[in-house]
N, C-alpha and C positions, 0 to 999 in steps of 0.2 A: 624396515623396522619402524614400529610406531614410536612417537615421541616418548621420552623418558616419563615413567609414571602412568602411561596409558596402556591398557591391555590391547592386544590385536582385535580388530573388528571381527566379530563372530558371524561371518557370512560364508556361504558355500563357495567352492573354488570357481565355479562358472560365474557367479555374481562378482567375485573379486576381480576377475579379468575384465568384466564390463565396467566396473567402477574405476579401475586403473586407467583404462583407455579414456573414460569420460574425463578424468582429472586432467590428463595431458591435453585433450582437445579444448577443454574450458580454458586452461592456462594459455593456450596458443591462439584461440579464436574469439573468445566471447567476453573478454574483460572490459571492453568498451561498448558492448552491444547487449543491453539488458533484455530486449525482446528475444534476441538469439539465444541468450543464456537460459532464459526461462523455457523457451521452446525446446532447447536441447535437453534440459533436465527432464522435462516431461517425456521426451523421446527415450531417454536412457531408462527411466524408471519403468516405462512401459515394456522394456525388455525383460524386466524382472517380475512384474506383477500386472494384473489387470488395472488399467486406469481409464475409467469412463469419464471422469471429470477431474480437472486439475486447475488450481488457481494459485496466484501469488497475491498476498495482501500486505500492505505497508501501513503501519499506524501513523496517523497525522494528527497532532494535537491530542486533546483529552478523550475525544469520543468518536473520531472518524477512522475509517479504514479505506484506503484507496487501493483499488484492484487494477494494477497495470496489465495483468495478463491472466486470461482464463480460457479454458478449453473444455468443451462438453460434448460427449458423444460424437467426436469427429468434427466439431465445428468451433471456430474461434468465437469467444464471448467478448462483446464490446467492453472495454474498460469502464469502470464506474467508481463512484464513491458512496459510502453508506455510513450513517451514524450507527454505532453498535450499542445494544442494550446490555442489561446486567446478566443475561442468561445464555448468550450465544458463545461461539467458540473464542472470539477475541477476549471476552471477559473471563472465560475459563482459563485461557493461556496466561492472562495477566495475573490471575490468582494463583495458579499452580506452577507456572514457569517450567513446564515440561511438555513432552509430546502428548497430544490428545489422541486417544483411540476410541473408536465407536463402542467397543465392548465396555469401556469404563462406565458408561451411563445409558447404554443401549441407544446411543445417538441423540440423547436429549439436548445436549449443547449444540450439536450439529444442526438439528431441526429447529432450534429456537432462534437461530440467526437467519440472515438473508440467504436464500438458496442461490447456488451458482448454476447458470445454464438453464436446463429444462425445468421450469418451476413445477410442471405437472408430474415429475418423477422424484421419488425420494431415494437418496443413497442408502444402501444397506450395509456399507462398511466405509470407514474413513480413517485416515491418519493425517493429522495436522501438526506440523513441526514448527515451534517458535524459533525465530532467529534474533540474535542479540548483538549489541555493540557496547563497547566500553565508553562510559561518559567521563566527564572531567573529574568527578569525585572518586573515580576508580571502580564504580559499581557497573554491573551489566544491565543495560536497558533493553527491554524487549521492544523491537521496532518493526517486526514483521512476522510473516508466517508463510509456509508452503503447505498446501493440502492436496492429497490425492484421494479420490473417492470411487467407489464401485457401486453399481446398481444390483450387484449380487452379494449375498451375505458371506462372511468369513473369507473374504478375498485376500486379506493381508496377514501373513504369518510373521514370525519374528524376523526371518531373513529379509522380507520385504520392508519391514519397519526400520530395521537397522540400516539397510541400504539407503532408504529415503532420508533418514536422519543424517547419514554421512554426506549425501548430496546436498542437503540443506546447509550443512556446515561449510561446504565449498562455496555455495552461493553467499552465505553470511560473510565469509572472508573476502570475496570479491567486492561486495557492496561496502563492507567496512573499510577496506583499503581505499576505495574511491572516495569515501567520506573523509578519510584522513588526508588524502591528496587535496581535496577541496579546502579543508581547514588550513593546510599549508599555504595555499594560494590566497586565502582570505587574510592572512597576516600581512600581505603586501599592501602598500597604500592603494586605496580604491577610489580616490578622487571624490566626486559627489555622490557616488553610489555606495550605499552601506554594504558591509561584508555579507555575502550570501544572498543579497536581495535580488529577486527575479524582477526584471523590468520589462515593460512592453517592447522595448527595443530588442531585448534578447529573444522574446517570443516571435516577433515579426521577422527577425533575421532567420530564426530556425524554420518558420513556416515558409518563408520565401524560398529557401534552399530546398526544402523537402517537396514543395509543390513543383518546383522546377524539375526535380528528378522524375516526378510522375509525368509531366509534360514531355520530357525527353523519351520516356518509354512509349508514350502514345505516338510521338512523332516517328520513332523507329518502326512502329507497327504500320503506320500509314505509308511510309516510304519503302517498305520491304518489297522485294521483287515478287515474292510469293506471299501476298498479304493474307489470303485465306488460310494458308498453311501455318502462318506464324502468329495469327491473332490470339490463339488460345494461350500460347506461351507468354505473350505480352500481357494478357489479362491476368494471368497467374502472378506475374511480377508486380502488376499494379495492386492486386489484392494484398500481396506480401508487404509492399511498401506502405500501403495505407494502414495495415495492422501495426507495423512498426511505429508509424506516426501516432496512432491512437495511444499505444502503450507509452511512448516517450512523452507525450503531452501530459498524461495523467501523472507521470513521475515528476515532471517539471513542477506540478502543483505542490510537490513536497517542499519546494524551496520558497513557497509563499510565506508571508508573515503569519506566525502563530500567535502574535501578541494578543489580539482580541479574544481568542479562546483561552489563553493562559490567564488573562486578567479576569475574565468572567468566572473562571473556575476558582479563583481565589476568594470570591464573595461567599458569604453565608447563603443558605437557602432563602432567607427573608430578603437579603440584599439583592439576590438574583431576581426575585419577584419584582422588586421595585425597578431594577435596572432594565428588565424586559419591558415594563410599562413606560419607562423613560423613552425607549425607542419609538413608542407611539405618541410621544410629545404630550403626555398628560402632565398637568400642573399639580402642585402639592395637594390642593383640595380634592382633585380627581383621584390622585393616588390614595389618599386616605379613605375616600368613599369606596374605591374599587377593592381595597384590601381589608377594609373594616378596621382600620387602626387610627390612632389620633394623629393630629398634625405634628405634635412634638416628636412622636415616634418616626414619622416620615422624615422630618428634618434630621433626626439622629442618624437614621440609615443613610440619608443622602450625604451627610458629612463623612461617614465612614467609607462610602463608595468613592467619593471624590479623592479621599486620602489614599485609598488602595490603588486607584487608577493613576494617581499623580497628576490629576487634571484640575483646572480651576473652575470650569463651567460644566453644567449639566448637559448642555448641548454637545460638548465634546464626548462625554460618556455615552450619550444617546447614539452618536454616530459610530462609536467604537462597538457598541452592542449590536447595532444593525449589521456591522461587518461580521460579527460572530454568528448572528442568526441567519445570515444569508446562506442558501444551500451550497 
């Protein structure tokens, strides 16, 4: 039975069996393995519809999307980070807060953004589902998206779309629950480390452990009695492990400090222009000449910037802005 107030999911009987099995496997196997979760969701939806390209995107700060998992035409796509513009899918989802379908605009938002996978091919159908989490004020915040795409037109009927939305909802609950668990841990005394702050020690400990696991696989291959017969299997395990590491590292970046981006976004356009030039260490006369404004206007803007940043010196602001501008 669906929860009170919610109608049953309108999918065909065969699809319902696939989704029910997927739910139980996700609950049992993938709650601590994001790469495995994303990979399995792609596998499940491919049972229901054609999936030539698939990706997971997580919003970070005001203008970035981090892609911890992508798959295109049978090949793993390296994780990446991109700043999104005003016309792509991320902007569309933030504005409309609902599932994006290719047919809504004949793929305009899809093709206005950064392509996934084979840049020489254009998807002819796509479904991108937003995922939300509840924030402190009780509102739902869009924090990510799942997208499936096809190189053939009209690949996704309502049955496929509803199934994908349902699967995205399962992913949303897994990630949201993990976030709630982290928040509970952050309430504990953290010593000298700020709550939720990712440190170089954390990264080094993670990489040391993961590199050791790769070395162990290679050692097993070298010491196998039938080395020629087992090398293929060991190489497959190494590829799988490195894909896990890539995905996990890009998600670790989600825990880095968003302060520089948040503070820069609070400035007006005029103040952002001055803050950007501060990062290049221009003095007041140079700022005025570069922007074509008076010295008094420069000083007024600088006072407002320092106040908004809560900093006493322009050099502090400049350093903070450089962090924001860094790729």
